[in-house]
N, C-alpha and C positions, 0 to 999 in steps of 0.2 A: 554445511552449507546452510547459511540463513536464507531462506525464500524470498524473493523478490529482489535479492541481489545478485550480483556477476552478469548485468546485462551485456550481451555481445556484441552490440553494434558500437561504432564510430558514429558519436551523435554530430558529426561536421557541422558544428555550427556556423562556420564561416559561409555555408553553402545557404541558411535560412534566408538572407538578402536578396539572393540570386533571385528573381520572380521569376525568370525566363527559364533557368536551370530547375527549380521546383515543377512549373507546371510540365516541362518536358518530361521529368522523371516520373510524375504522379500520372501519364499515359503511358509510359514507357512499357513495352512488353513484358521485359525480364522483372520489372517493378514488382513488388508485393506488398498486397494492402490489407490490415485487419480490421474487418468491420464490426463495429460495437452497437447493438442495438439495445437502448435503454441501459447504457453503460455493461451490458452483459458481451463477452468476448465471444466470437465464433471459434467451435470447435469443428474439428473433422470427424465424421464418421457417425456413429449411432449412440443415442443417450444410453444404450445396452453396453456399450462399450466399455470394457474396463482400463484404467490407468496402468501404464501412461498412453495418453491420447496426444494427437499433434494440433497444435494451435492453426487456427482457420488463416493461415496467409493467404490471400487470393490475387489473382491477376487482376489488373485493374479494370479487361473487359467483364470479368465474372462480377463486378458490383455494378455495373451499370444497370439504373434505373431503381437504385436503393436510396439514392438521395439526391437533392438538388445541388447545382454547380455552388451555391455557397453554404451548404451543410461543411463545417469544421473537419478537415483532412489535415492530419499532426503529420510535419515529417519526424519518422522518430530516429533515423538515423541509415549509415550504410553498412551492407557485408559485404566486403570488396565494393565493387563498382554499383551494386544491387542497392537500390532505394527501398525503404521498409515505410508504410504510414500507416497511420491508424484514421478510418472515415466513421463519423458519427452518423449512422444510418436511422436514427431513432424516429424519425419523419415518417418512416416506412410503416404501413400496416403489418399486423403480424401475419394475415393472408399473403401480403406480397413478399415478405422473406420466406414465408415457406415454399411459395411457390417459384422464386429465384433461386434459393440457396436449398430448400428442403432435401433434395438429393445428394448435397456435398456434405452436412453437419446440420449442428443445431448451435444457439445462443444459449450460454450458460450463466448464470450467477458468477462473478468475477472470484469471490472468495472461494466458490467450490472447484473453478475452473482451473486456478492456481494450483490446487491439490493435485490436479490430474494430468499434469503437462510437465515438461522437462523442466529444472531452475532457469534455463535461459529463456523459457518460453516465459514463464510467471514474470521474470524481471520484465519483459514485454508488456505483458498485461498492466502490470504496475505504472509502467510510462504512460502506457495509452490510456487507461482507464482515470488516472489522475488528472490528464494534459485535457480530455473530452470534459469531464466533470468540471472543472475548473470554467470551461467555454462556457457549457451550460448554464453556470451561476453567475457568469461575469459578462453579459452582454450588454449592461448599463454602466456609463461612468459614474463611480461615487461620487466625483467632485460637482460635476453638474446634472447629470442624470440622462446624458443623452446616451443612444444606442451608440457602442463602439465598434470599430472595424477590425476584423481579424488581419493579423500582418505578420510577417516575418515566420511563416510556415508553420503558423498558431503559437510561436512562443511570445508573442506579445500583442496585445490589443490597445487600439490608439483611438481616441476620442477626437473627430472632426470636429466638433463644436468649440473646447476648450483646450484642445489640443494635449491633454493629459496621457500618457502611458501607462500601462498597466501591466505585470507581467506574472505568470503563472505562480502561485503562493505555494510554499512548504511550510507545514506548521510544524517546530520542532517540539518534542514532546520525550520527558525522561521518563523511564521506565527501570525500575531499580529494585534488587534482590537485598534485603537488609540481612545481615547474618550475623549471629552471636555464636561464637564457637561452633559446637554441631548441628545448629539449627538455625533453616533461615524463615524471614518472615513471608507470608502469603497471604491473602485477601480475597474474600467474594464479594465482588461489586453487587450491587443490589438488583441489575437487570442482568446477572448473571443466572444459570440454570442451577438448581440444588446441587450441592456437592464442587461444584467448579470454583477452584483457586488458581487464583493467578500473582506473578509480581505486581507490586504496585506501582501507579504511572500517573502522570499530570503533564499539563503544557508546560514549557518555558514561558515566563512573564516580560515583558519587556524589561531592559535593564538587567538582567538575572542571568549569571553564568548558570552551566550545567550543574557545577557543585552545589550552587547555592539552589538551583531547583529542587534537586534532590534531596538535599536537607530541609528544605520548606515545606515538599509533598510529604516527606515521611513522618514530618512533626502535625503538619494539619490532618492527615489522614488515619494516621497512627499512633500519634504522640510517642514517636520513637525519635529519641537524639542520637545523633550519629555524629561520628569522628571522621573516620579517612573515608574517600568517595574515589573511586576508580573506574574508567572508563572499560568496558568489554568490547560492545561493538555498536552499529547503527544497522537499521533495515525502514527501508520507505516502504509506507504502508497506506496504500492508495484508499484509504476509507475515511474521507476523501482523498486526503493529501498532507499526509504528516510524516515526519520521518522520526522514526523510533531510536533514541538514544540510550543502549543499554548500559546499565552501571551496577557496579557491587557497591555496598556501603556497609562499614563495620557500626553496628550497633554500640551503643556504650551499656546496655543493660537488658533484661527481659523485659522491663518495664512497656506496656503498650495497650492502648486502648483505642478502638474504631471511632472514627468520627461518622456515628450513624444516619448521618445524611448523604453518604457516598458508599458507605461499605456496610453491608448485613454483619457480617462477620470478618476477624482474624484470626490467624494459628502461626505459632511458631512449630514449623516441620521438622522431625530429625531427617538427619543423611539418610540414615536406611530406609527410611519412609521415602524421601525424594526420589533415590533411586529405583525403589520399586513400582512407584508412580510413573516415571520416564520411560521405564520399561516396559509399561502397559499392564502393571498389576492392578487387579479390581480391588474395591475397597468402598467407603461412605465417601470419598472425596476424590477429586481428580484433577489435575493440570492441564495448560493449554495444550495443544496439539505442536507438532514441528513446524507448522505455517509461521505459528509466533513468535515472535526473539524472545517471549518470557520463559518458553520451552527451554530454549537452549540456555540461556541464564542459570535457570534451576540445574540443569543436565550439568552445564561445566562448574558449577558449585559442587552438585552432587559427586562428581566423577572425579574432579582436578581439584577440591578444594581452594577454589578461588574467594 
């Protein structure tokens, strides 16, 4: 299973417009709230605890004093009749969070936390983190500059001045593994640590299909000409709000040259070496861990011959 997928909740979007229902559920004793402090989700237990650990879903009374009444509180969805929310407690000081929650757990960087909890909990982190991140960055109307209002349980912002509506954004990104016979193409971005290689990726541009984006990005980044493009899977990637669209691409030849403005180097990886790296074998190069869809693209090609 690919991390951040498999969200267990019924998003119950029809409830978002019912302000009275949302307000009642926000304070209902059986509801659960995930606090995020500076985009870090709360985890239960000690920092010394080994995974798997439990996501810090708390009762409404347990988060009192952490945030003001107008702090973003996102309705995540329902598990049966129990409502789940995510609450932005970034305005609280570190001392306050420690005093109120220090005995229960701790706040953890989202990417790290996602690798310590269950797949279902990681999917909730993705939803909560992406939504709160969007609210933190979209408090003002891009059309007129006026402060916007939080509405629809967090899934819309409304400008009271020009009446423009603004919705959470999701940025589509193609991430593709180019293959040629028994090798696949991986690259090391300039920001990557030494030895770390991954599948190539890039944002889909307006008016562009997924297949066109795959072909364009491979040509731009590695001068690789592609024939067939096939879809593999998608992955929500809340850093800050992307949807990774995984694809395989059949290269027409081994001709390749990195765009040095984006990539430090590229490498054709033998299938046997890909298997060894996926299985944790050491060496001079590494591939992404299982949290990334790039890992699953390489693994699927290495073992299933996609």
